[in-house]
N, C-alpha and C positions, 0 to 999 in steps of 0.2 A: 540639558534635559531632553529625553526622547520625545519624539513627536507621535501624535495619534493620527494615523492615516486612514484612508478609506477602508482598508482591510480590517482595521481595528474596530471601526464603526460596524462593519458587517458582522464581526465576531460578537460584538455586544448584542446586536439584534438577534443573532442566532441563539445566544445564551438565554436572552430574555424569552424567546419562543419556547425553548426547552423547559425553562423554569415555569413558565405559565402553564404548559401542558402538564407538568408534574404536579402543579398546585391546583389544577382545575377543580378537582373534587373538593378540596379544602375551601377554596374560594366560593364554590357553589354552596357548600354547607353554611358558610358565613352569610351568604346572601339569602339563603333560605330562611334564616332566622329573622331577617328584617326586610327582605325584598322578595323577588320572584324566583330566586335560586339559580339564575342563569349566568351570573357574573363570571364564574370560572370558565365556562364554555365559551362565553363571549370573548374574553381576553385571549384565551388560547386560539380561538378561530382567527382573531385579528392578527396576532403575531405570526401564526402559521401562514397567513396570507402574505405577510411581509416577506417571510423566508421564501415562499414560492416565487414572489416577484424578484427577489435577489438572485434566485437560481436561473432566472430567464434573461438576465441582462449581463452585459459586460461591465461589472462594477468599476473597473479601472478607467472606463471611458466617461465616468460620471464625476463631477465635483460633488462636494458635500451638499450643496443646495439641491441639486437635481436628485441626488440619492435620497435625501430626507423627504423630498416632495413625492418621489415615487413610492416611498414607504407609506406616506400619509394617504395617498390615493388608494393604495392597496388595503390599508387598514379600514378606511372609511367605506370602501366598497363591500368589505366583508362584514362589517359591524354597523348595523343600522341603529342599534340601541345607543343610549346616552354616551358611553365611552367612545363611540365612533367619532363624532365631530370634536370631542374634547381632545383625544389623543392625536387626531389628524391636525388640529390646530397647533398642538404642542410640537409635533414633528416638523410642521411647516416653519414654525418659529425657530426651531433649531437650525433648519436649513438657511433661513434668513440670516441668522447670526453667523454661521460659517461662511456663507456666500459661495463664491466660486473657487474657494481653496480646496486643495486635496489633502491637506494636513494642517494640524494645529499643534502648538506646544502642548504637552500633557497638562500643564497647569491651566492653560486657557481652555482646554477641552472640557474642564469642569463646568464652564459656563454654558455648555450645551444643556446641562440639567437645568440651569437657571432659565434658559430660553424655553425649554419644554414647559416648565412650570408657569412661566409668564403667558405662554400661548394657551395653556389649559385654563388659567385663571381669567384671562381676558374673555374667553369664550363662555365659561361656565358661571362666572361672577361669584363663586363661593368664597367665603372668607373663613379665617381660622375660627374653629368652634362650631362650624356647621355640620360636623361629622361627615366629612367627605375626604376624598383623596388629598385635598389641599391641606389637611391637617398633617399630612406627611410631607408634601412638596414644600410648603412654606418654611417649616423649620430647617429642612435640608438646605434650601436656598440660603437662608440666613447663616447657617453654619459655613457654607462655602464662601460667602462674601466675607464673613468675619475672619476666617482662617486665611484666606488669600490676602486680606489686608495686613494680617500679622506675618505674612511670608512663611506660614507654616509649611513644613515638608509635605510633599504629595501623599506619602504613605500615612501621615497623620490625618490629613484631610479625608482620605478615603475611609479610614477607620471611623472617624467622627461622623461622616455622613451615614454610614451604616448604622451607627448607634442612634443617630438622630431619627432616621427612618423607623427604626424599631420602636423608639419611644413614641413617635408620632402615631404609629399603628395602635399601640396600647392606650394612648390618650383618648382615642375615640370611644373606648369602652365606657367612659364616664360622661359622655356627651349625649344630648338629645338631638336626634336628627332634625335638620331644618330644611333639607332638600331631598328631592327624589321620592321614591316609593316609601322609603323608611320614615319620611316625615309624617306620613299618615298615622304612624303608630304613636306619635307624641312621646310621652314618658315611657312607653313600653320599649322604646329603642335603647333605653339605658341598659348598660351591662353587656352590650353586644359590640364586637369589633366591626367597624365599617369595612366591607369587602373591597371597596375602591381604594381605601387606604392600604389594605394588605397587598393588593396587586401593585400599587404604586411603589411600595417598599421593595417588592420583587424586582421591578424594573430598575430601581436605583441601585440595588445590590448587584444586579447583573452588570451595570455600568461600572461600578466600583471594582468588581471582580476582574473585568476585562482590562481596566487600566492597571490594576495591580499586577496582572499576569504579563501584560504586553508593554507597559510604559515605565516600569520601575527597573 
């Protein structure tokens, strides 16, 4: 099995930044329906800051831990809103999982998503059904764990986590928001997709796309 190296992680983060920029208006529209409308701009700004930081360092001199921590610091500095500390915590957790390694087996690299989810969850405390990004992250994590236990091929896992992320986004439409600005709407948040869930799916899809292109 091919390995996922530093360059592959950088490629993932660059794709995520591009996708967030492309989706900024859409995410902002979703957020405008139940929040303050700035989620798309916020996520695009955060990932653009990561790319700027990557452009300024010699990535090959970094192990995965220091790379993810650098990204976390850049994201948090650029994003003071709620996603800032949440994604910074997730990126730090990914770095802690990878440690001082410069490469991971592609199958093990899937656990970076699990680590990101764990970091976000530990910081934000949201649970399934709260109508947050965790309604995407948690089912994706469960999909990864289940399919790895079954020794499913990597291409199958990547396809399934994309599908799981998509279902997670759509599931938030039938939920009442329990956290954040949207929680103030109570029942009026029904029928709307959570913008944080939508941006989480973009990040997960970017990761899956990168592994599919570079590790299969």
